[in-house]
TORMAR-95153 format. One record per atom (N, C-alpha, C, O): residue number from 1; residue in one letter; atom name; x, y, z. Coordinates in Angstrom, 1 decimal. Example, Ala and Ser with C-alpha at 12.3 -4.5 7.8 and 13.67 -1.06 7.14 Angstrom:
% TORMAR-95153
ATOM   sedo   doti   tivo       px       py       pz
ATOM      1      A      N     13.2     -5.7      7.8
ATOM      1      A     CA     12.3     -4.5      7.8
ATOM      1      A      C     13.2     -3.3      7.8
ATOM      1      A      O     14.2     -3.3      8.5
ATOM      2      S      N     12.8     -2.2      7.1
ATOM      2      S     CA     13.7     -1.1      7.1
ATOM      2      S      C     12.9      0.0      7.9
ATOM      2      S      O     13.4      1.1      8.0
END
This chain:
% TORMAR-95153
ATOM   sedo   doti   tivo       px       py       pz
ATOM      1      M      N    110.1     92.4     81.0
ATOM      1      M     CA    109.2     91.3     79.9
ATOM      1      M      C    108.4     91.6     81.2
ATOM      1      M      O    108.8     91.9     82.3
ATOM      2      K      N    106.9     91.3     80.4
ATOM      2      K     CA    105.4     91.3     81.8
ATOM      2      K      C    105.7     89.8     82.0
ATOM      2      K      O    104.9     89.6     82.9
ATOM      3      H      N    106.5     88.3     81.6
ATOM      3      H     CA    106.3     87.1     82.5
ATOM      3      H      C    107.1     87.7     84.4
ATOM      3      H      O    106.8     87.5     85.6
ATOM      4      D      N    107.9     88.5     83.6
ATOM      4      D     CA    108.9     88.1     84.2
ATOM      4      D      C    108.2     89.0     86.2
ATOM      4      D      O    107.9     88.6     87.3
ATOM      5      R      N    108.1     90.5     85.4
ATOM      5      R     CA    107.4     91.7     86.2
ATOM      5      R      C    105.8     90.4     87.4
ATOM      5      R      O    105.6     90.5     88.6
ATOM      6      I      N    105.2     89.6     86.6
ATOM      6      I     CA    104.0     88.3     87.0
ATOM      6      I      C    105.0     88.2     88.2
ATOM      6      I      O    105.1     88.7     89.4
ATOM      7      H      N    105.8     87.2     87.1
ATOM      7      H     CA    106.6     86.8     88.4
ATOM      7      H      C    107.1     87.2     89.9
ATOM      7      H      O    106.9     86.7     91.0
ATOM      8      V      N    107.9     88.4     89.6
ATOM      8      V     CA    107.8     88.8     90.7
ATOM      8      V      C    107.0     89.6     91.3
ATOM      8      V      O    107.4     89.6     92.5
ATOM      9      T      N    106.2     90.1     91.1
ATOM      9      T     CA    105.2     90.4     91.6
ATOM      9      T      C    104.3     89.4     92.7
ATOM      9      T      O    104.0     89.8     93.8
ATOM     10      L      N    103.8     87.8     92.2
ATOM     10      L     CA    103.4     87.0     92.6
ATOM     10      L      C    104.4     86.3     94.2
ATOM     10      L      O    104.2     85.6     95.2
ATOM     11      M      N    105.8     87.0     93.6
ATOM     11      M     CA    106.6     86.1     94.1
ATOM     11      M      C    106.6     87.3     96.2
ATOM     11      M      O    106.5     86.8     97.3
ATOM     12      M      N    106.6     88.9     95.8
ATOM     12      M     CA    106.5     89.8     96.8
ATOM     12      M      C    104.6     89.5     97.1
ATOM     12      M      O    103.8     90.3     97.6
ATOM     13      H      N    104.4     88.7     96.7
ATOM     13      H     CA    102.8     88.2     97.7
ATOM     13      H      C    103.0     87.9     99.1
ATOM     13      H      O    103.1     88.3    100.3
ATOM     14      G      N    103.3     86.3     97.8
ATOM     14      G     CA    104.2     85.9     98.7
ATOM     14      G      C    104.8     85.6     99.5
ATOM     14      G      O    104.6     84.5     99.9
ATOM     15      L      N    105.6     86.4    100.2
ATOM     15      L     CA    106.4     87.4    101.1
ATOM     15      L      C    105.7     87.7    101.8
ATOM     15      L      O    105.7     87.2    103.0
ATOM     16      F      N    105.0     88.4    101.5
ATOM     16      F     CA    103.8     89.0    101.9
ATOM     16      F      C    103.3     88.5    103.0
ATOM     16      F      O    103.3     88.9    104.2
ATOM     17      L      N    102.3     87.1    102.1
ATOM     17      L     CA    101.7     86.5    103.3
ATOM     17      L      C    102.8     86.2    104.4
ATOM     17      L      O    102.6     86.5    105.6
ATOM     18      V      N    103.9     85.6    103.9
ATOM     18      V     CA    105.2     84.9    104.7
ATOM     18      V      C    105.1     86.3    106.2
ATOM     18      V      O    105.1     86.3    107.4
ATOM     19      Y      N    105.0     86.7    105.9
ATOM     19      Y     CA    105.5     88.1    107.1
ATOM     19      Y      C    104.2     88.7    107.7
ATOM     19      Y      O    104.1     89.3    108.8
ATOM     20      S      N    102.8     88.3    106.7
ATOM     20      S     CA    101.8     88.5    107.9
ATOM     20      S      C    101.5     87.0    108.8
ATOM     20      S      O    100.5     86.5    109.3
ATOM     21      L      N    102.6     86.7    108.7
ATOM     21      L     CA    102.5     84.9    109.8
ATOM     21      L      C    103.1     85.7    110.8
ATOM     21      L      O    102.9     85.2    112.0
ATOM     22      T      N    103.5     86.5    110.8
ATOM     22      T     CA    104.8     86.8    112.2
ATOM     22      T      C    103.9     86.8    113.0
ATOM     22      T      O    103.7     86.0    113.9
ATOM     23      T      N    102.9     88.3    112.3
ATOM     23      T     CA    101.7     88.9    114.2
ATOM     23      T      C    100.6     87.8    113.8
ATOM     23      T      O     99.5     88.2    114.0
ATOM     24      V      N    100.6     86.8    113.4
ATOM     24      V     CA     99.6     85.8    113.3
ATOM     24      V      C     99.8     84.5    114.7
ATOM     24      V      O     99.1     83.8    115.5
ATOM     25      I      N    102.1     84.7    114.1
ATOM     25      I     CA    102.5     83.9    115.4
ATOM     25      I      C    102.8     84.7    116.4
ATOM     25      I      O    102.6     84.2    117.5
ATOM     26      S      N    103.3     86.1    116.6
ATOM     26      S     CA    102.9     86.0    117.7
ATOM     26      S      C    101.6     87.0    118.8
ATOM     26      S      O    101.9     87.6    119.8
ATOM     27      K      N    100.5     86.9    118.4
ATOM     27      K     CA     99.4     85.6    118.6
ATOM     27      K      C     98.7     85.3    119.6
ATOM     27      K      O     98.0     85.6    120.6
ATOM     28      K      N     99.6     84.4    118.5
ATOM     28      K     CA     99.1     82.7    119.1
ATOM     28      K      C    100.1     83.0    120.3
ATOM     28      K      O     99.4     83.4    121.3
ATOM     29      I      N    101.9     82.8    120.8
ATOM     29      I     CA    101.9     82.7    121.6
ATOM     29      I      C    101.9     84.1    122.6
ATOM     29      I      O    103.0     83.9    123.2
ATOM     30      G      N    101.6     84.8    123.0
ATOM     30      G     CA    101.8     86.5    122.8
ATOM     30      G      C    101.5     85.5    124.6
ATOM     30      G      O    102.3     85.8    125.4
ATOM     31      G      N    100.4     84.4    125.3
ATOM     31      G     CA     99.9     84.7    126.5
ATOM     31      G      C    101.7     83.9    127.2
ATOM     31      G      O    102.6     84.1    127.9
ATOM     32      A      N    101.3     83.0    126.3
ATOM     32      A     CA    103.1     82.3    126.9
ATOM     32      A      C    104.1     82.1    127.7
ATOM     32      A      O    105.1     82.6    127.1
ATOM     33      A      N    104.5     81.7    128.9
ATOM     33      A     CA    105.0     82.4    129.0
ATOM     33      A      C    106.6     82.4    128.7
ATOM     33      A      O    106.9     81.2    128.5
ATOM     34      P      N    107.4     83.0    128.7
ATOM     34      P     CA    108.8     83.6    128.5
ATOM     34      P      C    109.9     82.6    128.3
ATOM     34      P      O    110.4     81.9    129.2
ATOM     35      L      N    110.0     82.6    127.6
ATOM     35      L     CA    111.6     80.8    127.8
ATOM     35      L      C    110.6     79.5    128.1
ATOM     35      L      O    111.1     78.5    128.7
ATOM     36      S      N    109.4     79.5    127.8
ATOM     36      S     CA    109.1     77.8    127.7
ATOM     36      S      C    108.5     77.6    126.1
ATOM     36      S      O    108.1     78.4    125.2
ATOM     37      A      N    108.4     76.0    126.0
ATOM     37      A     CA    108.2     75.3    124.2
ATOM     37      A      C    107.3     77.0    123.8
ATOM     37      A      O    107.6     78.0    123.0
ATOM     38      P      N    106.3     76.7    124.6
ATOM     38      P     CA    105.9     77.7    122.6
ATOM     38      P      C    106.5     78.9    122.7
ATOM     38      P      O    106.5     79.9    122.0
ATOM     39      F      N    107.1     78.8    123.6
ATOM     39      F     CA    106.8     81.0    123.2
ATOM     39      F      C    108.8     79.8    121.8
ATOM     39      F      O    109.2     79.5    120.6
ATOM     40      L      N    109.0     79.9    122.4
ATOM     40      L     CA    110.3     79.5    121.9
ATOM     40      L      C    110.5     79.2    120.6
ATOM     40      L      O    111.4     79.7    119.8
ATOM     41      V      N    109.5     78.2    120.4
ATOM     41      V     CA    109.1     77.3    119.1
ATOM     41      V      C    108.6     78.7    118.6
ATOM     41      V      O    109.3     79.3    117.8
ATOM     42      G      N    107.5     79.4    119.2
ATOM     42      G     CA    106.4     81.0    118.2
ATOM     42      G      C    108.5     81.5    117.5
ATOM     42      G      O    108.8     81.6    116.4
ATOM     43      L      N    109.4     81.8    118.6
ATOM     43      L     CA    110.0     83.2    118.4
ATOM     43      L      C    110.5     82.5    117.5
ATOM     43      L      O    110.5     83.2    116.5
ATOM     44      G      N    111.3     80.8    117.4
ATOM     44      G     CA    111.9     80.6    115.8
ATOM     44      G      C    110.7     81.2    115.5
ATOM     44      G      O    110.3     82.3    115.8
ATOM     45      L      N    110.0     80.4    114.8
ATOM     45      L     CA    108.8     80.7    113.7
ATOM     45      L      C    109.3     82.0    113.0
ATOM     45      L      O    109.8     82.1    111.9
ATOM     46      I      N    109.1     83.1    114.2
ATOM     46      I     CA    109.0     84.2    113.7
ATOM     46      I      C    110.5     84.6    112.8
ATOM     46      I      O    110.8     85.0    111.7
ATOM     47      F      N    111.0     84.3    113.6
ATOM     47      F     CA    113.1     84.6    112.3
ATOM     47      F      C    112.8     84.2    111.3
ATOM     47      F      O    112.9     84.7    110.2
ATOM     48      L      N    112.3     82.8    111.7
ATOM     48      L     CA    112.4     81.6    110.2
ATOM     48      L      C    111.9     82.7    108.8
ATOM     48      L      O    112.5     83.1    107.8
ATOM     49      C      N    110.2     83.1    109.2
ATOM     49      C     CA    109.2     84.0    108.8
ATOM     49      C      C    109.8     85.6    108.2
ATOM     49      C      O    109.4     86.3    107.2
ATOM     50      L      N    111.0     85.9    109.1
ATOM     50      L     CA    110.6     86.8    108.7
ATOM     50      L      C    112.5     86.8    108.2
ATOM     50      L      O    112.7     87.6    107.3
ATOM     51      G      N    113.4     86.2    108.5
ATOM     51      G     CA    113.8     85.5    107.1
ATOM     51      G      C    113.8     85.4    105.3
ATOM     51      G      O    114.2     85.8    104.3
ATOM     52      I      N    112.8     84.3    106.1
ATOM     52      I     CA    112.6     84.1    105.0
ATOM     52      I      C    112.3     85.0    103.4
ATOM     52      I      O    112.5     85.0    102.2
ATOM     53      Y      N    111.5     85.9    104.7
ATOM     53      Y     CA    111.6     87.8    103.9
ATOM     53      Y      C    112.3     89.2    103.5
ATOM     53      Y      O    112.4     90.2    102.8
ATOM     54      A      N    112.7     88.3    104.5
ATOM     54      A     CA    114.1     89.3    103.9
ATOM     54      A      C    115.3     89.1    102.8
ATOM     54      A      O    115.8     89.7    101.9
ATOM     55      L      N    115.6     88.0    103.3
ATOM     55      L     CA    115.7     87.4    101.7
ATOM     55      L      C    115.5     87.6    100.7
ATOM     55      L      O    116.4     87.9    100.0
ATOM     56      G      N    113.9     87.4    100.2
ATOM     56      G     CA    113.1     87.0     99.5
ATOM     56      G      C    113.2     88.8     98.4
ATOM     56      G      O    113.6     89.2     97.3
ATOM     57      W      N    112.3     89.7     99.9
ATOM     57      W     CA    112.4     91.6     99.2
ATOM     57      W      C    114.2     91.6     98.6
ATOM     57      W      O    114.8     91.9     97.5
ATOM     58      Q      N    114.4     91.4     99.5
ATOM     58      Q     CA    115.8     91.9     98.5
ATOM     58      Q      C    115.7     91.1     97.1
ATOM     58      Q      O    116.1     91.9     96.2
ATOM     59      K      N    115.5     90.2     96.8
ATOM     59      K     CA    115.5     89.9     95.6
ATOM     59      K      C    114.3     90.6     94.9
ATOM     59      K      O    114.5     91.0     93.8
ATOM     60      V      N    112.8     91.0     95.7
ATOM     60      V     CA    112.0     92.1     94.1
ATOM     60      V      C    112.5     93.4     93.8
ATOM     60      V      O    112.5     93.9     92.6
ATOM     61      L      N    113.2     94.1     95.0
ATOM     61      L     CA    114.0     95.3     95.0
ATOM     61      L      C    114.9     95.6     93.7
ATOM     61      L      O    115.0     96.6     93.0
ATOM     62      Q      N    115.8     93.9     93.9
ATOM     62      Q     CA    116.5     94.1     92.3
ATOM     62      Q      C    115.6     94.7     91.6
ATOM     62      Q      O    115.9     95.8     91.2
ATOM     63      A      N    114.4     94.2     91.4
ATOM     63      A     CA    113.3     93.8     90.4
ATOM     63      A      C    112.1     94.0     89.6
ATOM     63      A      O    111.5     93.5     88.7
ATOM     64      M      N    111.9     95.7     90.9
ATOM     64      M     CA    110.9     95.9     91.0
ATOM     64      M      C    111.6     97.5     91.0
ATOM     64      M      O    112.8     97.8     91.2
ATOM     65      P      N    110.7     98.5     90.9
ATOM     65      P     CA    110.7    100.3     91.3
ATOM     65      P      C    110.6    100.1     93.7
ATOM     65      P      O    109.8     99.3     94.2
ATOM     66      L      N    111.2    100.6     94.1
ATOM     66      L     CA    111.6    101.0     95.0
ATOM     66      L      C    109.8    101.0     95.4
ATOM     66      L      O    109.1    100.1     96.1
ATOM     67      S      N    109.2    102.4     94.8
ATOM     67      S     CA    108.7    103.4     94.9
ATOM     67      S      C    107.2    101.8     95.1
ATOM     67      S      O    106.7    101.4     96.2
ATOM     68      R      N    106.7    101.2     93.5
ATOM     68      R     CA    106.2     99.6     93.4
ATOM     68      R      C    105.6     98.8     94.7
ATOM     68      R      O    104.6     98.5     95.4
ATOM     69      A      N    107.0     98.7     94.4
ATOM     69      A     CA    107.8     97.5     95.8
ATOM     69      A      C    106.4     98.4     97.2
ATOM     69      A      O    105.2     98.4     97.4
ATOM     70      F      N    107.1     98.8     97.5
ATOM     70      F     CA    106.1    100.1     98.7
ATOM     70      F      C    105.0     99.8     98.9
ATOM     70      F      O    104.5     99.3     99.9
ATOM     71      A      N    104.4    100.2     97.6
ATOM     71      A     CA    103.0    100.8     97.9
ATOM     71      A      C    102.7     99.7     97.3
ATOM     71      A      O    101.9    100.2     96.5
ATOM     72      H      N    102.7     98.2     97.0
ATOM     72      H     CA    102.0     96.9     97.6
ATOM     72      H      C    102.5     95.9     98.6
ATOM     72      H      O    102.5     94.7     98.4
ATOM     73      K      N    103.1     96.7     99.9
ATOM     73      K     CA    103.6     96.4    101.0
ATOM     73      K      C    102.3     96.5    101.5
ATOM     73      K      O    102.4     95.7    102.4
ATOM     74      A      N    100.9     97.1    101.6
ATOM     74      A     CA     99.6     97.9    101.9
ATOM     74      A      C     98.9     96.1    101.9
ATOM     74      A      O     98.8     95.5    102.9
ATOM     75      V      N     98.7     95.7    101.2
ATOM     75      V     CA     98.9     94.2    101.1
ATOM     75      V      C     98.7     93.5    102.5
ATOM     75      V      O     97.6     93.0    102.8
ATOM     76      V      N    100.3     93.7    103.5
ATOM     76      V     CA     99.8     94.0    104.2
ATOM     76      V      C     98.3     93.6    105.3
ATOM     76      V      O     97.6     92.6    105.7
ATOM     77      V      N     98.3     95.2    105.5
ATOM     77      V     CA     96.9     95.7    106.4
ATOM     77      V      C     95.7     93.9    105.8
ATOM     77      V      O     95.1     93.2    106.6
ATOM     78      I      N     95.8     93.8    104.6
ATOM     78      I     CA     94.6     92.7    104.2
ATOM     78      I      C     94.2     91.0    104.6
ATOM     78      I      O     93.4     90.1    104.8
ATOM     79      W      N     96.2     91.6    104.7
ATOM     79      W     CA     96.4     89.1    104.7
ATOM     79      W      C     95.4     89.8    106.5
ATOM     79      W      O     94.2     89.6    106.7
ATOM     80      G      N     96.6     90.7    107.5
ATOM     80      G     CA     95.8     91.2    109.2
ATOM     80      G      C     94.6     90.9    109.0
ATOM     80      G      O     94.5     89.7    109.4
ATOM     81      L      N     93.1     91.5    108.3
ATOM     81      L     CA     92.0     91.5    108.2
ATOM     81      L      C     91.8     89.8    108.1
ATOM     81      L      O     91.4     89.4    109.3
ATOM     82      F      N     91.9     89.2    107.7
ATOM     82      F     CA     92.3     88.2    107.1
ATOM     82      F      C     91.9     86.8    108.1
ATOM     82      F      O     91.0     85.9    108.4
ATOM     83      W      N     93.5     87.7    108.3
ATOM     83      W     CA     93.6     86.1    109.7
ATOM     83      W      C     92.6     86.3    110.5
ATOM     83      W      O     91.7     85.4    110.7
ATOM     84      G      N     92.5     87.8    111.1
ATOM     84      G     CA     92.0     88.1    112.4
ATOM     84      G      C     90.8     87.8    112.5
ATOM     84      G      O     90.4     87.5    113.6
ATOM     85      W      N     89.9     87.6    111.3
ATOM     85      W     CA     88.8     86.9    111.0
ATOM     85      W      C     88.5     85.3    111.2
ATOM     85      W      O     87.7     84.8    112.0
ATOM     86      V      N     89.4     84.5    110.0
ATOM     86      V     CA     89.5     83.5    109.9
ATOM     86      V      C     90.1     82.4    111.2
ATOM     86      V      O     89.7     81.3    111.4
ATOM     87      L      N     91.6     83.4    112.1
ATOM     87      L     CA     91.6     82.6    113.1
ATOM     87      L      C     91.3     83.3    114.6
ATOM     87      L      O     91.8     82.9    115.7
ATOM     88      F      N     90.6     84.1    114.3
ATOM     88      F     CA     90.6     84.6    115.7
ATOM     88      F      C     89.5     85.5    116.1
ATOM     88      F      O     89.4     86.4    117.0
ATOM     89      G      N     88.5     84.7    114.7
ATOM     89      G     CA     86.9     85.6    115.3
ATOM     89      G      C     86.8     87.2    115.0
ATOM     89      G      O     85.8     87.9    115.3
ATOM     90      E      N     87.9     87.9    114.4
ATOM     90      E     CA     87.5     88.9    114.5
ATOM     90      E      C     86.6     89.7    113.9
ATOM     90      E      O     86.9     89.6    112.7
ATOM     91      T      N     85.5     90.7    114.0
ATOM     91      T     CA     85.1     91.5    112.9
ATOM     91      T      C     84.8     91.6    111.7
ATOM     91      T      O     86.0     91.6    111.4
ATOM     92      L      N     84.3     91.7    110.8
ATOM     92      L     CA     84.9     92.4    109.7
ATOM     92      L      C     83.3     93.8    109.0
ATOM     92      L      O     82.3     93.9    108.4
ATOM     93      T      N     84.4     94.7    109.9
ATOM     93      T     CA     82.8     95.8    109.7
ATOM     93      T      C     82.8     96.2    108.6
ATOM     93      T      O     83.7     95.7    108.0
ATOM     94      P      N     81.8     97.2    107.7
ATOM     94      P     CA     81.5     97.3    106.4
ATOM     94      P      C     83.5     98.4    105.9
ATOM     94      P      O     84.3     98.3    105.0
ATOM     95      A      N     83.3     99.6    107.7
ATOM     95      A     CA     84.6     99.7    107.3
ATOM     95      A      C     85.6     99.5    107.4
ATOM     95      A      O     86.4    100.4    107.3
ATOM     96      K      N     86.3     97.9    107.6
ATOM     96      K     CA     87.1     97.9    107.6
ATOM     96      K      C     87.5     97.0    106.0
ATOM     96      K      O     88.5     96.7    105.3
ATOM     97      I      N     86.0     96.8    105.9
ATOM     97      I     CA     85.5     96.2    104.5
ATOM     97      I      C     85.9     97.1    103.5
ATOM     97      I      O     86.2     96.5    102.5
ATOM     98      A      N     85.9     98.6    103.4
ATOM     98      A     CA     85.8    100.1    102.3
ATOM     98      A      C     87.5    100.1    102.9
ATOM     98      A      O     88.3    100.9    102.5
ATOM     99      G      N     87.8     99.1    103.9
ATOM     99      G     CA     89.9    100.4    103.6
ATOM     99      G      C     90.5     99.1    103.3
ATOM     99      G      O     91.2     99.2    102.3
ATOM    100      A      N     90.6     98.3    103.6
ATOM    100      A     CA     90.7     96.9    102.1
ATOM    100      A      C     90.9     97.4    100.9
ATOM    100      A      O     91.9     97.7    100.3
ATOM    101      A      N     88.8     97.6    100.7
ATOM    101      A     CA     89.2     98.0     99.3
ATOM    101      A      C     89.8     99.5     98.6
ATOM    101      A      O     89.9    100.0     97.5
ATOM    102      V      N     90.0     99.8     99.5
ATOM    102      V     CA     90.5    101.9     99.3
ATOM    102      V      C     91.8    101.5     98.8
ATOM    102      V      O     92.3    101.8     97.7
ATOM    103      I      N     92.8    100.2    100.3
ATOM    103      I     CA     93.5     99.8     99.6
ATOM    103      I      C     94.1     99.0     98.4
ATOM    103      I      O     95.2     99.3     97.8
ATOM    104      I      N     93.1     98.0     98.0
ATOM    104      I     CA     93.2     97.1     97.0
ATOM    104      I      C     93.7     98.5     95.5
ATOM    104      I      O     94.8     98.7     94.9
ATOM    105      C      N     92.7     99.0     95.4
ATOM    105      C     CA     92.9    100.4     94.4
ATOM    105      C      C     93.7    100.3     94.2
ATOM    105      C      O     94.2     99.6     93.3
ATOM    106      G      N     94.4    101.4     95.6
ATOM    106      G     CA     95.7    102.0     95.4
ATOM    106      G      C     97.0    100.9     94.9
ATOM    106      G      O     97.9    101.1     94.1
ATOM    107      V      N     96.6     99.9     95.7
ATOM    107      V     CA     97.6     98.7     94.8
ATOM    107      V      C     97.5     98.7     93.2
ATOM    107      V      O     98.5     99.2     92.7
ATOM    108      L      N     96.7     98.4     92.6
ATOM    108      L     CA     96.2     98.6     91.6
ATOM    108      L      C     96.8     98.9     90.1
ATOM    108      L      O     97.2     98.5     89.0
ATOM    109      L      N     96.3    100.6     91.9
ATOM    109      L     CA     97.0    101.6     90.8
ATOM    109      L      C     97.9    101.3     90.0
ATOM    109      L      O     98.1    101.0     88.8
ATOM    110      F      N     98.7    101.6     91.2
ATOM    110      F     CA    100.8    101.6     90.9
ATOM    110      F      C    100.8    100.0     90.1
ATOM    110      F      O    101.4    100.1     89.0
ATOM    111      A      N    100.4     99.1     90.3
ATOM    111      A     CA    100.5     98.0     89.8
ATOM    111      A      C    101.0     98.0     88.0
ATOM    111      A      O    101.9     97.7     87.2
ATOM    112      F      N     99.4     99.0     88.1
ATOM    112      F     CA     98.8     99.5     86.3
ATOM    112      F      C     99.6    100.3     85.3
ATOM    112      F      O     99.6    100.4     84.0
ATOM    113      D      N    100.6    101.4     86.6
ATOM    113      D     CA    101.3    102.4     85.9
ATOM    113      D      C    102.0    101.9     85.2
ATOM    113      D      O    102.3    100.9     85.7
ATOM    114      E      N    102.5    102.1     84.2
ATOM    114      E     CA    103.7    101.8     82.9
ATOM    114      E      C    105.2    102.1     83.5
ATOM    114      E      O    106.3    101.5     83.3
ATOM    115      K      N    104.9    103.5     84.8
ATOM    115      K     CA    106.6    104.0     84.8
ATOM    115      K      C    106.8    104.2     85.9
ATOM    115      K      O    105.8    104.6     86.4
ATOM    116      D      N    107.8    104.3     86.7
ATOM    116      D     CA    108.0    105.0     88.2
ATOM    116      D      C    108.2    106.2     88.3
ATOM    116      D      O    108.4    107.1     87.6
ATOM    117      S      N    108.0    106.0     89.4
ATOM    117      S     CA    108.3    108.0     90.2
ATOM    117      S      C    108.9    108.4     89.3
ATOM    117      S      O    108.4    109.5     88.8
ATOM    118      G      N    110.1    108.1     88.8
ATOM    118      G     CA    111.9    108.8     88.1
ATOM    118      G      C    111.4    109.0     86.4
ATOM    118      G      O    112.2    109.0     85.4
ATOM    119      G      N    109.7    109.1     86.4
ATOM    119      G     CA    109.0    108.5     84.6
ATOM    119      G      C    109.7    107.9     83.7
ATOM    119      G      O    109.5    108.3     82.6
ATOM    120      R      N    110.6    106.9     83.8
ATOM    120      R     CA    111.3    105.8     83.9
ATOM    120      R      C    110.1    104.9     83.5
ATOM    120      R      O    109.2    104.5     84.2
ATOM    121      K      N    110.4    104.3     81.5
ATOM    121      K     CA    109.6    102.9     82.1
ATOM    121      K      C    110.0    101.9     82.8
ATOM    121      K      O    111.2    102.1     83.0
ATOM    122      E      N    109.7    100.8     83.4
ATOM    122      E     CA    110.0    100.4     84.0
ATOM    122      E      C    111.4     99.4     83.8
ATOM    122      E      O    112.2     99.8     82.9
ATOM    123      G      N    111.6     98.6     84.4
ATOM    123      G     CA    112.2     97.8     84.2
ATOM    123      G      C    114.2     97.5     84.7
ATOM    123      G      O    115.2     97.3     84.2
ATOM    124      G      N    113.5     97.8     86.3
ATOM    124      G     CA    114.2     97.0     87.2
ATOM    124      G      C    114.8     98.0     88.1
ATOM    124      G      O    114.1     99.0     88.5
ATOM    125      A      N    116.4     97.9     88.6
ATOM    125      A     CA    116.9     98.9     88.9
ATOM    125      A      C    117.9    100.0     88.3
ATOM    125      A      O    118.3    100.9     89.0
ATOM    126      H      N    118.3     99.7     86.9
ATOM    126      H     CA    118.8    100.2     86.7
ATOM    126      H      C    118.1    101.0     85.5
ATOM    126      H      O    118.5    102.2     85.4
ATOM    127      G      N    117.1    100.5     84.6
ATOM    127      G     CA    116.1    100.3     83.9
ATOM    127      G      C    114.8    101.4     83.5
ATOM    127      G      O    113.9    101.1     82.8
END
């Protein structure tokens, strides 16, 4: 069903956002002393994000062909560009923007392809 496909795709992209936060947290706690309170809180947040991601990713893989799911995973690079720019003042160069556009185009090509790599109509793990 198209509604289910949209729901799974939105859930998957939300999971990628959560996953991308692990690198933000890692960068934030990078200068903290090991076993200090900020370090331990950050580490706990990283494990929480990874746990949410792992559980959700299993649900995505039950509902979507593996090749399509992994193609979407490339958007994590775009989240990294976004977080670097917004939170850390990193520069968005024309080359980075062009690279992000290529990633988006690739993801869209996979997203609108109606067949998985096995030549079957998409329908989840068995169909």
